[in-house]
N, C-alpha and C positions, 0 to 999 in steps of 0.2 A: 504493501497502498504507500506506495513511492509519493505518492500527492498530494498525503497529508502532511500539510506543515505549520510551524508555531502559526499563523497569523491566518492560515487560508487551505484550504482544499486547492490544490493545482499542478497542472502538468502541462506534457503533453496528452491528446487526446488519443484515445484508441492506443495508445501505449502504456502513460502514467497511468491510467484510470479511463472509464467506458463508461455504458450507459449503465449496463448494472451495476457501477460503483453509485451513479447518481440515483437509480433509484431505490437500494439500498440507504444511502443517505436521507433522501424522504421520507422511509419508511420507518426508520430508528428518532426522527429529530422530533415529532409530537411527542414521544415520551421521553427524551432528553431531555426537552422544555417544559411541558406541563404547556402542553399548546394544543389546541382545538383548530385553529385559526393558526395558517403558516401565510407572508406575506412574500407572493417569486416575485423576480425583475432580471429580465437577464439583460444583457450586451447584442452587439450584432453580428458576435463573429459567426461564422460558417456552421460551428458545429453547436450552438447556444439551440437551435431549434429541439436538436433529439435528445440534450441534457433537458432542456425545460419540459419536453413531455414525458421523460420517466419518472423526473425527479415527481415530477406533477402526482405522476400514478401513483408513487412510489408513500407521498402522502397520505391521497384520497385512501388508497389500498388499507392504509394506520388507523383511517375512519377521522383525519382531520380533515378540515374544508382548502380550501386553495383559494387566493385574494391573488390575481393575477394581474399587474401592474403595467405585463409587456414589455416595450424595450424599455429602457434606464440608464441613468447615469448611477453608480452605486451611492455615493449620495441622499439620491432621491429615494432607494428605496432605505436607507438609513432615516431620513424624514420619515418615508408612511410607517415603521414601525413604530419609532416614539411618539409620530404625531397623533397618528391614531391608535393607540395600546395595543400593539400588539406581544405576542410574546416571542414570538420567531422567525424571525424573517430568512432568507438566501436571494444571494441574488450571485446571477450565473457569469460568470469573468473571467479574464486571467488579465484583467488589468492593463502592465505595459508591456505585455508579455508577445512572443509574435504570433503570428496567425496560426498559429497548427494548437498552439497551448490552449486551454480552457481549466475550468476552476468554479467554487463557489464559495461566496461567502459568506455568511454566517452569524449572522447577529440574536439576540434575546430581548426582554423588555428594556426600553430604552434606549433602543440601540447601539445598549453594549456589547461589542466582541466578543463574538465565541471561539475560542482558539485552540490548540494542542490541549494547552495545559488545563482548559474551561468546559471541552465538551466535546473537541473532536476526536481526539484520542480514545474516551467511551464508543464511539462510534466507530472509531475503525479499530479498534477491539471484537465490537460486536459481528462488525461486518468478518473480519479474519477469523474468531474462534467458530463460523459459520452459523451464526442465531439465524432460529428460520423468522420469513418474513411473510404471517401468514394472514390471507384478508380480511378485515374486519365484516363480522356481519352486514352492518350498516359504512360504507362506505360514505368520506366523504365528498363534498361538492365544488366547482369552481366557482368561481364569482368572479366577477370582472371586476378592476380597483381604477377607472381610466380616472377617478377628479387626482388622483396625483400630482399628474404634470404642473394642472393649474393651481394647486395648492403650493404645493413647493416655489413655483415661479413668482406667485405671489407674494413667497418669501422672503422668498431673492430680492425681488424688487424694490421691498421697502428700505434697502442699504443702496442704492441707486444714487448716488452724487452726481455733482455738472460732471460733464465732460469735455464739453459744448466745446471747447478748448485744447482739446487733447489729441493728437494724432497716435494713432492706436494700429498695431500688424498684429494678424493672432493665424494662430495656428491651430485646427483644430484635431491634427492627426486622421481624422477620418474614423476620429471615434465616438462615445456619446456627447458628448458635448454638444455635436450637433442637433440636439435634441433643442438646447434652449439660444443658445449664439445669437441668433436673430430676434427672438423674443426679446433678450439682452439689452444688447450692444448693438442692435437695429448695422444700420450699413454705416454705420461711423465705421470701424475699422476697417485695414485690406486684409483681406480673407484668404488662408490658401487652407489648400486640401477641408472644406467644410463640409463634403457630401459623407453623410456616416457611410462604410466599406468596412464593413470587416474581416478584411483578407487582406488593408494598411498597405493600398498599391505605391504609396507613393516611399513611406520611411515607416521603421516602427514605431510602437506608438510608446515609445521611452522616451522623454528630453531629456534626462539625463547623461547619454550617450549623446554626445556632441554633435558624431554626425548627424542625427536622427533634426538637430535644430541650427543646423549649416540653412535650409532652405529662410527661416524665418531672418536666421540674421542677413542672406540677401533683404531681405525684405523691408527690411529695415532699414536699410542703406538707400534701398531706391526710392520708397516713402517719404523717406525723412521725418520716418515716426520718432515719437516724445518714448515710445515703449513697447517693447514684444510682448505677446502673450500664447506660451503653448502650454497645448495640457495632454493628457496621456490618456489614453483608452477610453479608461470608465471616469472619468471625471474626477475624480476625487483629489488628485493632484494637481498642482498647475508650478509654470516655472518660466523667469522673465528673462529678458535680454536688453542691454538698455540704450540706449539711443546711439551710441557707437555702434553697436552690434556687438556687445561682450557682456555672454551670458555671467547673469550673477549667482553666485550659488547659492542656494533656497534655503539656507539659513541664516541670511543671513536678509530675506526678509522678514523673519518674526521681527528684527530690528524694526523693520517698513512699519509692520504692523501696530507697534505702540506708539506713533502719533494719532492713530486713531480710541483703541481702548484707554490708552493710558495717558493721553491727553488729552486729545476733544471731548473724549467722553469722563474721563476722569475717575477711570476702572482701575482702583490699586491693590496688587497684590498676585497671586502667583501667576510664571510665564512657563512653560512648560515647554526646554528644548533635549533632546533625545543629547546620547555621552558620543555623539560625536561633530555638535555642535560646535562655530566657532565661539571660544571668551569673550570674543568684540561683543555680539551678541548681548550678554549679562552686564558686562561694563555699561554698554551704551542707552538700556533701558532703566540701568538701577535709577538715575538722578529722576525718572517719569515717575516711580514709584513702582515698578517692574520687582518682583521677588525673584530668579532665576530660579526653576526644580530642574535639575537632571538625569533622565531615565531613560528605560530599556528604548533598544530601535522598536518601532512594529508601534502600530493600529488596536492591535490586541493588547500591548501596554501603554498605550500613551495615551488611550481615549478612555480607561480603567482611572490613571494618576489622573489627569486631572479633573476628575469627576471628582473622587477621593477628594481633590486638594479645593478643589469650588475650585477652582484656577479660569484666568480672564480669556485665557489665548493657548496657544502655543503654538508648536512644529517643528518640523524635524529635515536635515541633510537630502530626504527623497523625497522633499514639494510637497508634501503632507503637510495640511495646517487644520487647527481644533478649536474654535470655538463654543464657550461654555452657553455663546447664543442657540448655537445648533446642537442640543441634548451634548455638547461635552466631545462632537464626531467632528469628522475630517467634510471637507466640502471645497475642490476647487474652482466652482465658480464663485462663491459666498468670498473665497482669497483673494479670484481676481479681482473682483467688486469692488472689495475692500484696501487692496496696494494701487485702485484704479484713482478712488476720492484722493485717497495722500498723495500718488504721482502729480494728477490736476493740483490740486492745491499750493503744491510746493513750486509746480511751472508757475504758478501768479502769481508767487514770492520771488522767480527768477531762477526759480531752485531747476538744478537738471535735474533726473534718475541716476546718471554716473555721478552726479558732484554728495548727491544723498550716501549715494554707496560711501564715497570714499571717507564721509563722517563717521560711517563703521567701522570698516574692513580698517582694521590696525596694525593686522599682521599675515604673516607671509604665509600662506595655508601652502601644504604637499598636495593636499587631494586625495582621495580615496586609493591606495594601492590596497593592487589584489594579489594574495601568493598562494599557486596551488602548491598545496603540502599535506600530507596527511599528518601528521604529528600539531596538530595544530595548539593542541596543549602546553607540548613540550616546550613549543618553538614563544609562544606566548612568555611563558614563563621565563623565558631565558632571557628576552626584553627587557623585560618590566625589572627584572635581577640586577642584570647588568646596570642600566640607567638608575635604579634607587639606590644603588651601591655607589655611584658615582657623583650621585647629588642628590642633595637633599629636599624631600620632595614639602610642597606645602596640598598640595591634595590629594587622595586617591581614592578610586573608585571598581570597587570589583566585584559590581553587576558588568552584563553584557562585557566580556572582556577585562581590560582594563582601560581605565584614564589617568593618569597620573600624569598631574601639572608639576611647577619647575617656575622662577622666576620669571624667567625670560623665554618658555615654549612648552606645550604639552603633545604631551599624543594619545589614543586611543587604541586599539590593539582588540580584534574580536574574531570569533570564527564565527562566517557562516551559517545563519537557519535554513539557507534551500539548496547551497552550492559547496563545489569542497574548494573555499576561499578560508584565506586568516587574511583579514581588511586589515588595513593598518594607514594613521590619519594623523598629522600633525599640523602644528601651527609655532610660529619661531619669530622674533623680534626683527631676524632679519632674515635675508636670503641666505649669507655663510651659513649663516646658526642652522637652519636647515637644512640644506643642502649636507652638512656637517650629521645631522643625525638619521634622518634617511639614509643615507650611503652608511650607518654604523649596522641600521637596522637592518640591510637588506643584507649584511655583512653576518649576522647574527644567525637572522632565517635561510640563509645559504646552505649554513652547516645541518639544515633538517632537510633540505630537497634530495 
């Protein structure tokens, strides 16, 4: 059952999982979450229709009703789950993965994520044990759920500001944001790849891979846009390019959002970041009243932590942004709206997006470096032990790998949850120091290759 991961069920369809898996997930889900009705949405991938059919058959054979929302962004399903009081929901999607992938993101009451440790592992075990799926005497029914689109759109539009003087370039990645971009952004942006197409013919729907952002960068330059916006496949993530066609590290946009929540609205309190986020984010938000909370990577952890803290908002290096206003969940469209609001107000003050980012970005950053090795734990420990024996740490975190901070640099080293990689990232006050530390890490990890 290699498709069951820390945050969701995902893999190459008909290789890592198939329609039988979808049926069994559907069958066991009502029991797992004590739900007599389940909200279901899907993305536009070629395999989504078959998964949708068998997932629904499993749910109804278990005796629960299905409320079918049809084609959805993933945050649209989160909204429907919490807004209408569902105890269980499933979005069929593989998010940013290539077209041959698919999967299922499961949520429980209040749109809380269900991860491997909070239920998906139990379903995997039931499937592997061969637990029978005996159809109920009274099967569930399927009900259409068309109102979610209009209600979610109305929710998003409440946050829309004045962008009349803003030039926007937007890459929809042929993904699910296509359902909303015309209604939210209208004809104002210069669009590319706006048509929904689950084959992703123009580029893979992963904006973290820079070759997938190349066309947006060209569009920003050609249209002299103030900002470029790019969504991933299921529209739970969004990333940005400045007016000089420079990609902005998504964690820095957490600091940009502070101008809306902490400054404009005056909501002081916790702001979430993942363990890979730049130290500059917390330093920028502290004078505004933001108290940084650093936690593990992934929605399965971030949404729960933000709710536990009653935090104002938060974000991750991968381009997820979480909002107390949005049931402590992530929405790429809401993040885009709020960031466009800030950028428009800054432009009115004569401040460009690149100038705003320059105020935030204080450190030289390595970006995430991946090492393909088997002995992940041994290599991680060796890196940690070496540097902590050489310098006195100012902060040490040992969840999700290690984050160790020193006076003029810091690093995070962590194993991938889904791939055979050890991931390393560091920041330093100078390029020379950064290069020195990265070279040393390559040397240490190289011993375990």
